[in-house]
C-alpha positions as CSV (number, residue, x, y, z in Angstrom):
1,M,17.8,-10.0,3.7
2,K,16.0,-9.2,6.8
3,L,12.8,-11.5,7.2
4,D,9.9,-10.9,9.3
5,S,8.2,-13.9,11.4
6,N,5.5,-15.1,13.5
7,N,4.9,-18.3,15.4
8,H,5.1,-20.7,12.1
9,S,6.8,-18.7,9.2
10,V,9.2,-16.2,8.0
11,F,8.4,-13.6,5.3
12,S,9.1,-10.6,3.6
13,L,6.0,-9.0,2.0
14,N,6.5,-5.6,0.7
15,Y,3.8,-3.7,-1.2
16,H,3.6,-0.7,-3.5
17,L,0.2,1.0,-3.6
18,I,-0.9,3.8,-5.5
19,L,-4.1,5.6,-4.8
20,C,-5.4,8.5,-7.0
21,I,-8.0,11.3,-6.0
22,K,-11.4,10.8,-8.0
23,Y,-11.2,12.3,-11.2
24,R,-7.5,13.2,-10.5
25,K,-8.6,16.3,-8.6
26,K,-5.3,18.3,-7.6
27,V,-6.3,18.6,-3.9
28,L,-3.4,17.1,-2.2
29,T,-0.9,19.3,-0.6
30,G,1.6,18.7,1.9
31,E,-0.3,19.0,4.9
32,I,-3.1,16.8,3.5
33,S,-0.5,14.2,2.6
34,E,0.8,14.3,6.0
35,Y,-2.5,13.8,7.5
36,A,-3.7,11.2,5.3
37,K,0.0,9.3,5.9
38,A,-0.7,9.7,9.8
39,I,-4.1,7.9,9.2
40,F,-2.7,5.2,7.0
41,E,-0.3,4.3,10.1
42,R,-2.8,4.4,12.5
43,I,-5.1,2.2,10.7
44,G,-2.2,0.0,9.7
45,E,-1.6,-0.9,13.5
46,N,-5.0,-3.1,13.4
47,Y,-4.2,-4.8,10.1
48,R,-0.3,-5.4,11.1
49,I,0.8,-3.0,8.3
50,T,3.9,-1.1,8.6
51,L,4.7,2.0,6.5
52,S,8.0,2.0,5.0
53,E,7.7,5.0,2.5
54,W,5.3,7.5,1.6
55,N,5.1,10.2,-1.2
56,H,2.5,12.3,-3.1
57,D,1.7,14.4,-6.1
58,N,-1.2,16.8,-5.9
59,D,-3.5,14.0,-7.4
60,H,-2.3,10.8,-6.1
61,I,-0.3,9.0,-3.2
62,H,2.6,6.5,-3.5
63,V,3.0,4.1,-0.4
64,L,5.4,1.3,0.1
65,F,4.6,-0.7,3.1
66,K,5.1,-4.3,4.6
67,A,2.3,-6.8,5.7
68,H,1.9,-10.1,7.3
69,P,0.8,-13.0,5.2
70,N,-2.9,-13.3,6.7
71,T,-3.4,-9.4,6.2
72,E,-6.6,-8.9,4.3
73,L,-5.0,-6.2,2.0
74,S,-8.5,-5.4,0.3
75,K,-10.1,-4.8,3.7
76,F,-7.4,-2.7,4.9
77,I,-7.2,-0.4,1.7
78,N,-11.1,0.1,1.8
79,A,-11.2,0.8,5.4
80,Y,-8.3,3.3,5.0
81,K,-10.0,4.9,1.9
82,S,-13.2,5.3,3.7
83,A,-11.7,6.6,6.9
84,S,-9.1,9.0,5.4
85,S,-11.8,10.3,3.1
86,R,-14.3,11.1,5.9
87,L,-11.5,12.7,8.2
88,I,-9.7,14.5,5.4
89,K,-13.1,16.3,4.3
90,K,-13.8,17.1,7.9
91,D,-10.6,18.7,8.9
92,F,-9.9,20.2,5.3
93,P,-13.6,21.4,4.1
94,E,-11.9,23.4,1.4
95,V,-10.9,20.1,-0.5
96,K,-14.7,19.3,-0.9
97,T,-15.3,22.6,-3.1
98,K,-13.0,20.8,-5.5
99,L,-14.6,17.2,-5.6
100,W,-17.5,16.1,-7.3
101,K,-20.3,14.6,-5.2
102,E,-17.8,14.5,-2.4
103,Y,-16.0,11.5,-3.4
104,F,-12.1,11.7,-2.4
105,W,-10.6,8.6,-3.6
106,S,-11.1,6.8,-6.9
107,Q,-12.8,3.4,-6.4
108,S,-9.9,1.8,-8.2
109,F,-6.1,1.3,-6.9
110,C,-2.7,-0.3,-7.8
111,L,-1.3,-2.7,-5.8
112,T,2.0,-4.5,-6.6
113,T,4.4,-6.6,-4.9
114,V,8.0,-5.5,-4.6
115,G,11.2,-6.8,-3.4
116,G,13.2,-10.0,-3.3
117,A,14.9,-11.2,-6.6
118,P,13.9,-10.5,-10.1
119,L,11.3,-13.0,-11.7
120,D,13.6,-14.3,-13.9
121,V,16.1,-15.2,-11.2
122,L,13.5,-17.0,-9.3
123,K,12.2,-18.9,-12.4
124,A,15.9,-20.2,-12.9
125,Y,16.5,-21.1,-9.4
126,I,13.0,-23.0,-9.4
127,E,13.9,-24.6,-12.6
128,N,17.3,-25.7,-11.4
129,Q,15.8,-27.2,-8.2
130,G,17.0,-30.9,-8.1
131,K,19.0,-30.8,-11.1
132,E,22.1,-31.9,-9.2
133,A,20.5,-34.9,-7.8
134,R,18.9,-36.0,-11.1
135,T,22.2,-35.9,-13.1
136,R,24.0,-38.2,-10.4
């Protein structure tokens, strides 16, 4: 496993983010998705976030990314949603005709942690810590 590091720690923090278009309007094209991806990468630099994988359907995106332990994920996500919404509507004005009150992203999002060992394996590992020392 490749770990990231900073001055005082090593870590591997991978996240899966799903963002939906408000009311699941079908406005995402390949061109808009690539544009949104570039914004994600640009804003992510300020939050020490690295894009690992990106894909979209016509009404939502899936993003796999890495972050540092002190990254404020909710602030990053809100900054990204705000900036990308504004820029997409500015540079792709045709999407505004399909949106209600010009909202682009849904207010909610799904963010999950990913990677590493399955939870059952981790639970068993923690449960077994010190067992050998206790049996001596």
